N, C-alpha and C positions, 0 to 999 in steps of 0.2 A: 449723164455719162453713159455712152453706148455700152451694151453688154459685150464683153470680149467672147471670143470663140471658146468652145468647150475645152479644147486642149490647152489654151492659154489659161483658162480659169483653173484647170487642174495643176498646171505648173505653178500658178500663183498660190494655190492652196498648199502645195508642197513647200514653197518658200515660207509661208506664214507658219506652217507646222514645224519647219526647221528652226525658225526664230523661237518658237515656243519650246522646242526641245532643248535648245542651248540654255535658255533661261531656267527651265526646271532642272536640267542636268546639272547646271552649275550650283544650284541650291543643294542638291543631295550629294554630289560628288565631293564637295569640300569636307563634309562631316566625317567622312572615313579617313581623310588624310590629316585631320587635325593633330593627332599625336606626333606625326612625322614633321609637320610644319613647326610645332612648338619645340621639338628637339633641335631642328636645324637653325631656326632664326632666334631662338632664345626668348620666346614669348613667356610672360608670367601667366599663371592660370586665369587671372582676370583679364589680362590683355588679349589672351587667345580667343575669348568670347567675341572680340570685336572683329575677328576675321568673318564671323557670321553677321554680327549686329550691324557693322557698317554697310553691308550690302542690303540687309533687310530694311534699315532705316531710310536709305536713299530710295530703294525700290518702292516701298510701301507709301512713302510720303509724296512722291512725284507722279504716281499713276494718274490721279484725277486731273492734275494740271496738264500733264503730257496729252491725255486724251482730248481735252478741250482745245489745246493749241493745235493738235493734229487736225481737228475739224476746221480750224480757222486758217491754217496755212497749207493744208494738204496732208493727208494721211500717209501717202507714199513717201513724201519728203521726210516726215517724222520717223517712219519705219527705217528708212535708209540711214538717217543720221544716228538713230539709236543703235542700230546694228554695227555701224562703224565705230562708235564710241565704245560699245561693249567689246568688240574685237581688239581694238587698240588697248583698252584697259586689261584684257586677258594677257596680252604680251607683257605689259608692265608687271602684272601679278606674277607671271612665270619667271621673270628675271629679278624679282624683288630679293634684295639681300638684307633687308632690315624689317622689323615689324611695322615701322611707320609707312614705308613704301607699299607694303602689301595691304595695309588697311586702307590707304589712300586709293590704291588700284581697286580694291573691292567696292569702295564707295562709288568710284566711277563706273564699275561694272553695273552697280545698281541703278545709276542714272541712265546708262544705255539701255538696260533691260526695261526700265520703266517707259522710256520713249518708244521702243518697238512693241512691247507687249500691250501698251495702252491702246494702240490703234489696230492691233491685229484682227480682233473680232469685228471692229468697225469696217475694216476692208472686206472681211469675209462675208458679212451680211449684205453688203452692197454688191458683191460679185455674184452671190447665189441668192436670187430672189424667190425662185419657185420653192414652195414649202418642202417638198420631198428632197430636192437637191440641197437646200439649206440644211436640213436635218442631217443628211449624209455628210456634208462638209464639216458641220459642228461635231459630228461623231468622230471623224478623222482627227480634228484639232484637239478634242478632249482626250482621245486615246494617246495622242503624242505626249501630252502632259503627264498622264498616268504612267506611261511607259518610261518616260525620262526619269521620273522619280526613282523607279526600281532599277533602271539601267545604271543610273548614277552611282548607286551603292556598290554594284558589281564592278563597274569600270574604275571607280575610285580605288577600290582595293587592289585590283589588278595592276593599274598604272603605278600606284605607290609602291607596291611590292616589287614589280618587275623593273621599274625605271626609278623615278624620283617623284616627289609631290609636285614639282614644277610642271609635270606633264598633264596634270589635271586642268591646267590653264592653257598650256600650249595646244591641247586638243581642239580648243575653240577657234584657233587661227585659220586652219583650212576650211572648217565649216562656216565660219563668219565670212571669209572671203568669197566662198562659193555662193553663199546666200546673197551677198551684195551684188555680185555679178549677174545672177539670174534675176533678182528682184528689179534691177534697173530696166529690164526688158519685159518681165512678166507681170509686174503689178501695174494696174491701170493708173494713168495720170489723173489726178484730181486737183482741182483748184478750190480752195476755201475762199470765204468772203474777206479774209484778212483780219488783222487785229482790230480794225475799227468796229467790227461786229461784235466784239466780246473781249476787248483789251482791258479787263478789270484788274489792274495791277494790285490794288489793295486787297481784293478778294483772293488773288493768287498768293499773296504773302500770308494772309490769314489761314487759308486752308493748308498750305505747305508747312508753315510753322506749327499749326495745330496738330497735323498728322505726324510730323516728325517728333514733336514733343510727346504725344501720346504713345507712339510706338517705342520711343526710348524708355518711357516710364514702364511699359509692359515688359520689355526685354530685360529690365533690371529688377523685376520683382523678386526673382530667385535670390539675388544678391542682398537687396535691402528689406524685403518683406512686403506683403500686400498692404499692411496697415501702417507702414512707416511714414514719417513726415515727408521723406524724399518722394515716395510713390504717390502719396495723396496730394502733395503739392503740385507735382508735375501733372498728374491726371486732372486736377482742378484747372490748371493753366491751359491744358490742351482742350478741355471742354469749353472753357471760356472763349478761346480762339476760334473753335469750330462753331460755337453759337454765334459769335460775331460774324463769321463767314456766312452762315445762313441768313442773318438779318441783312447783311450787305447784299446778298443775292436777291432778296425779296424787294429791295428798294432801288438798286442801281438799274440804269437803263440798259446797260450791256453786260449782264452777268456772266461770270466765268462758267457757272453751272446753272442754267435755267432750271428753276425749281419744278417746271412743268414735268420734268422727266420722272419726278418722284410721285406724281399723281397717278401713275399707272400702278394698279395693284400687283400686276405681274412683275414689273421691274422692282418695286419696293420689296415685295414679299420674297422674290427670288434671291435678292441680295441678303436679306436677313437669314433666310434658310442656308444660304451658302456660308455665311459667317459662322453659323452654329455648326454646320456639317464639317467644315474645314477644321475648326477648333477641336471638335471631337476626334476626327480622324488623324490628327497629329499623333494621338496615342497609338494608333495602328502603325503608322509609318516609322516613327522614331522609337517609341517605347518598345515595340516588338523587337526592333533591331537590337536595342540595349539588352533586352531579356535574353535574346539568343546568344549574345556575346558574353554578358556578365554572369548569367545564371547557368546557361547550357554550355558555355565555353566555345562557341563557334568563332572562327576567324572572320576577318572582314569579307573576304570573297565568298566564304561559305554562307555568311549572313545574306549577302545579296542573292546567291543562288537559292537559298531557302525561301526567299520572298518572291522569286520569279513566277511561281504559279499564280500568284495574285495578279501580276502584271499581265500574264498570259490570258487569264479569264476576263479581266477588265477589257483587254483589247478585243478578244473574241466577241464579247457582248456589245461593246460600244460600236464596233465596226460592223458586225454581222447581224445583230438582233435589235438594237435600240431604235434605229431608224424605222424599221417596219412596225415595231410596237408603238412608237410615238405616232406614226401616221394612222394606226388603227384605233388606239385607245386615247390619244392625247398626252401632252407633256405632263400634265398634273398626275394622272394615273400611274404613268411610268415612274415619275419621280417618287411618289408614295411607295411603290413597290421596291424601288432601289433603297430607300431609306430604311424600310422594314428589314431588308436583308442586312444592311449595315448595322442595325441594332443587334442583329443576331451575331455579327462579327465580334463586336465589343462585349456583348453579353457572354459569349463563350470564353473570351479572354479573361473575364473576371474569375474564372474557375481553373485557369491553366496552372498545372502543378509545378513544383520545384524540379522534379525529375520527369520531364515531359517526353513523350514519344512524338516524334514529328508526324508520323503517319496518322496517329489517332487523335492527337491533341492540337496540332497546328495545321495540318493540311486542310481539314474541313474549314478552318477559319480563312485560309488563303482562297479557297474556292467560293466561299460566301462573299468574298470581296468583289465578286462580279456585280453586286449591287451598285458599286461606284460607276461601273460601266453603263448602268441604266440611269442613275441619278444625274450624273454630270452633264451628259448631252441634253437631257430634258431641262435641267436647271439653266444651262447656258441659253437655250432657245427662249425660255421664259424671260430671262434677264434682258435679252436684246429685243424682245417682242414689242415693247412700248416705245421704242426710239425710232424716229424717222431718219432719213439718210443724213440730214444736217447734224443730228445729235449722235450718230452711230459711234464716233470716236469717244464721246463723253460717256455713253452707256458702257462701252468696252472698258474705259478707264475706271468707271465706278465699280464694275463687276470685279476687275482685277484688284482694286483697292480693298473691297470687302473680303476678298480671298486672303490678302496679306494681313489685314487686321485679324481675321479669324486665326490664321496661322500663328501670328504673334501671341494672341490670347491663349491659344492652345499650348504653345511652348511654355509660356509663363505659368499659367494656372495649373495645368496638369503635371508639369515637371515639379512645381513646388509641392503639390499634393503628394506626389510619389516620394519626393525626397523627405518630406516631413514624416510621412508614415514609415518610411524605411528607418529613419533615425529613432523614431519611437520604438519600433520593434527591436532595433539593435540595442538600445538602452535597456530593454526588457530581457536581454540575454538571448535573443533568437540568433541562429546562425546567419552568416552574411547572405547566402543564397536565399534563405527563407525571408529574411527581412527585405531584400530587394523585390522578391516576388509579391510580398504583401503590399509594398508601395505601388507596384505596377497594377495590382488588382484594384486599388483605390482609384488610380488614374483611369483605368478602363471603365470602372463603374460611373465616374464622373462624365466620361465621354459618352457613355450609354445614355445618361440623363440629357446631355445636350442634344443627342440625336432624337430623343423622344420629344423634346421641345421643338426641334426643327420639323418633326413629323406633324405636330400639332399646328404649327404655323402654316405649313404647306396645305394641310387639310382644310383650314379655315380661311386663310387669306387668298390662296391661289385657286379659288373656285373658277371653273371655266365660264367665260362669258359667251354664251351661245343661246340660240333660240331653243325653246322647249321642244322636245321631240326629235331634235336633230342628233344624229350619231356623232360621238366625240371624234374630232379629227384635229390634226395639227393646224394651228393658225398663228400667224405672225402679227395679227392685230392686237392692239392693247386691250 
């Protein structure tokens, strides 16, 4: 595939970043509008959770499959189809007049997001092949994701308060339509080898059903409990299905996921680190927002604004600093530094008081979140480093899959820990704000532990493969 001109590649990067922005924005913008959705459509408390779960299950379970199909039929075609489905599903969600319609629309949004997100990094790494250019492009892509999460909380509160909850979905329509029009011309045409090179239908059924069952089991932990027959039974079934998938991939002539991609220490290690890191940082993105609202009494828009400094420093570091640091010191060293800073973030939050001052207790935490701007671009480069062009979509889908699994685990485990600790303190007679803060402290401590494990994996598994005596530099070789 010939290299497009620099201007065309920049436009293509803008399209890919826009697709990422819609996906991440949609995930965070909905959480702020949940009370309004419940009141308008008459959701039960249990049913309301499916506004999030339906999207998460579809998105997380289809990423790997969508990435491989994108390699086979063409990644541009997969991106366009996914963006189109997501945009149409957003319209359906916006006009939904019943819980069933909204849940179905959210599931379709998850399908569309999986299709477009799974191949985005694959397109990016084939467009930008020079190490420094690729690092800069990944930094822009990573920043978009981080900014979307913070922007979603602000925008969700503003749209819901100023208009109605329906507009959190309608806002996707002009963005999606513009992305489709520009993508048709800006993204390079690519032709995959077709399904005959990897049409493993049995493998597709095994991995999709395994991931869907596993994610469902995880998101229901808070309702049923980690040790319940429901959770353990579904988790066992999911593991059996995924084990069957791996056996199938090792034996079939045309595997859906060639296992060679996992032989790269960089790819395998980066995905493990990401799963741990994302699970831990759920406690920052979500539990800090809950702490601000339930303990300190912030409103939805105030909460988003309070977390904007984190988005600002993440953006400044990922766009202005990370590329130069990676080029000089290598992805691994930059990743380790970023994780150490994130350990500081959650470590400080384990001591946040009931009556906190934003300037002294929370602002330093927001500024230390700059570590995410170091860690994510470096981690993304490492995760894509062991895949050749033929497997770029698969590597992209795998990276996004581990991100979603980590998020689901973080939601389930850390929320359960916080809720259990809060209930215990409440039963002991502690005031509501103090009990809530104690629950959050435990979740932050658990997140700190996950980050320390991630730090250990990064330090031991992601050792640089370079000749002795050479200065560390960014490399895309496995």
